C-alpha positions in Angstrom: 30.5 41.3 39.3 30.8 39.3 36.1 33.6 36.9 35.5 34.6 34.3 32.9 33.1 31.0 33.8 36.6 29.3 33.6 37.9 31.6 36.3 34.8 31.0 38.4 35.3 27.3 38.1 38.9 27.3 39.0 38.3 29.5 42.1 35.3 27.4 43.2 37.3 24.1 43.0 40.3 25.5 44.8 38.0 27.0 47.4 36.4 23.7 48.1 39.8 22.1 48.5 40.9 24.8 50.9 37.9 24.5 53.1 38.3 20.7 53.2 41.9 20.8 54.2 41.0 21.4 57.9 38.1 19.0 57.9 39.4 16.3 60.4 36.3 14.1 60.6 36.2 14.6 64.3 32.5 13.8 64.7 32.4 10.2 63.4 31.6 8.7 60.1 28.2 10.5 59.7 30.0 13.8 59.5 28.5 17.2 60.4 24.7 18.0 60.3 23.3 17.5 56.9 20.3 19.5 55.5 17.3 17.4 54.4 16.7 17.2 50.7 13.6 19.4 50.8 15.7 22.3 52.1 17.4 22.6 48.7 14.1 23.7 47.1 14.2 27.5 47.1 11.6 29.3 49.2 11.9 32.8 47.6 11.6 35.9 49.8 10.9 39.5 48.9 13.9 41.0 47.1 12.5 44.5 47.0 14.3 45.9 50.1 17.0 48.6 50.1 20.3 48.2 48.4 23.3 49.5 50.3 26.6 51.0 49.1 29.8 49.1 49.6 31.0 48.7 53.2 33.1 45.8 54.5 31.4 43.3 56.8 32.8 42.8 60.3 30.6 40.2 62.0 28.2 37.5 61.0 25.4 36.2 63.3 23.2 33.1 62.7 20.9 33.0 65.8 19.3 29.7 65.1 22.6 27.8 65.4 24.2 30.1 67.9 26.9 31.6 65.7 28.3 35.1 66.2 31.7 35.4 64.6 34.1 38.1 63.5 34.8 38.3 59.8 38.3 38.4 58.2 38.8 39.8 54.7 39.7 37.1 52.2 41.3 37.7 48.8 43.0 35.6 46.2 46.3 33.9 46.7 49.3 33.9 44.3 48.1 30.6 42.9 44.7 32.1 41.9 42.8 30.3 44.7 40.4 32.0 47.0 41.9 32.4 50.5 40.2 30.6 53.4 40.0 31.7 57.1 43.1 31.2 59.2 43.6 27.6 60.4 44.4 28.8 64.0 41.1 30.8 64.3 38.4 28.1 64.0 35.8 30.5 65.5 36.3 33.1 62.8 34.7 33.2 59.4 35.8 35.1 56.3 34.3 37.3 53.6 35.6 37.0 50.1 36.3 40.6 48.9 36.1 39.7 45.2 32.3 39.8 45.4 29.7 42.1 46.8 29.7 43.3 50.4 26.6 42.2 52.3 23.9 44.6 51.4 25.2 45.5 48.0 23.5 44.1 44.9 25.1 40.8 44.1 26.3 37.7 46.0 28.2 38.2 49.2 30.2 35.1 50.0 31.2 34.1 53.5 33.3 31.1 54.2 34.0 29.1 57.4 35.6 25.9 58.5 33.5 23.0 59.7 36.0 21.7 62.2 39.6 21.9 63.3 42.1 20.0 65.6 40.2 21.6 68.5 36.8 20.2 67.5 33.8 21.9 65.9 34.5 25.1 64.1 32.4 28.2 63.3 30.2 26.6 60.6 29.9 23.1 62.0 26.1 23.4 62.4 25.5 25.2 59.0 23.6 22.1 57.8 21.0 22.7 60.5 19.8 25.9 58.8 16.4 25.9 57.1 14.6 28.2 54.7 13.1 31.1 56.7 16.0 31.3 59.2 17.8 34.6 59.7 21.4 35.7 59.1 22.6 39.1 60.2 25.8 40.8 59.0 27.2 43.8 60.8 29.0 46.2 58.5 31.8 48.7 59.0 29.4 51.6 58.3 27.3 50.7 61.3 24.4 49.2 59.3 23.2 45.6 59.8 22.1 43.7 56.7 19.5 41.1 57.6 19.1 38.1 55.3 16.5 35.3 55.1 17.6 31.9 54.1 16.0 30.7 50.8 17.6 27.3 50.5 20.3 25.0 51.9 22.0 22.3 49.9 24.7 19.7 50.2 26.6 19.1 47.0 29.6 17.0 46.0 32.8 19.0 45.7 33.2 17.9 42.1 29.7 19.3 41.3 30.1 22.6 43.0 27.4 25.0 41.6 29.9 27.7 40.6 27.5 29.9 38.6 24.8 29.8 41.2 27.1 30.7 44.0 29.2 33.4 42.3 27.0 34.5 39.4 25.4 38.0 39.2 22.2 38.8 41.1 19.7 41.7 40.7 19.4 42.0 44.5 21.6 41.7 47.6 22.3 38.0 48.3 24.4 36.0 50.7 26.1 32.6 50.4 27.5 30.8 53.5 29.8 27.9 52.6 31.6 25.2 54.5 32.4 21.5 54.2 30.1 18.6 54.9 29.0 15.1 54.2 31.1 12.1 55.0 34.8 12.3 55.7 37.2 10.7 53.2 40.1 9.6 55.4 42.1 8.4 52.4 41.7 11.7 50.7 42.0 13.8 53.9 38.8 15.8 53.6 35.1 16.0 53.5 33.4 14.9 50.2 30.8 17.7 50.0 30.1 21.3 50.6 27.2 22.8 52.5 25.9 26.0 50.9 23.3 28.4 52.3 21.6 30.8 49.9 19.9 33.8 51.4 18.5 37.2 50.3 18.5 40.5 52.1 15.1 41.3 53.6 15.8 44.2 56.0 18.4 46.7 57.0 18.9 48.2 60.5 
């Protein structure tokens, strides 16, 4: 759904800050797994599959990194920032309801913390994903939208690719977002974001 770039930019920046707040740097100075540079080069997949009607997602599964997590609905807070998953539920991810639902035409955006006071959180291993890996999203209508990863990138928070993440698509897409890179103890958060770009390739 189209938005003014200024609003996209504001939300993206505040989103990055929110996801970093719970990044505690628990895994040493190297930080969480980082995708190799080559993984950022898109490996396009067939976008000609079915397009579904709107139905809220309830679960996300990423078999290659052992993730199967419930999805909370995330909106926009009073300050205009995108909400993030609850701090006390590190194994839960969240779907931003201001964009498409998985399976609809457009970018569906799912957010998850990288770590918490208890250790690794739901998207700690997101940087291990590679083009060709599969992501499955169960929807409230009983359908499962199956996505294939096209690219994985690590970007500095101050260079967040707002338009690429939130911009309109002519097919059902998916973005998975968490924090990554090295931990800035002075600033109290990770310096980067890990972003996975995927396209729907099947429906069950």
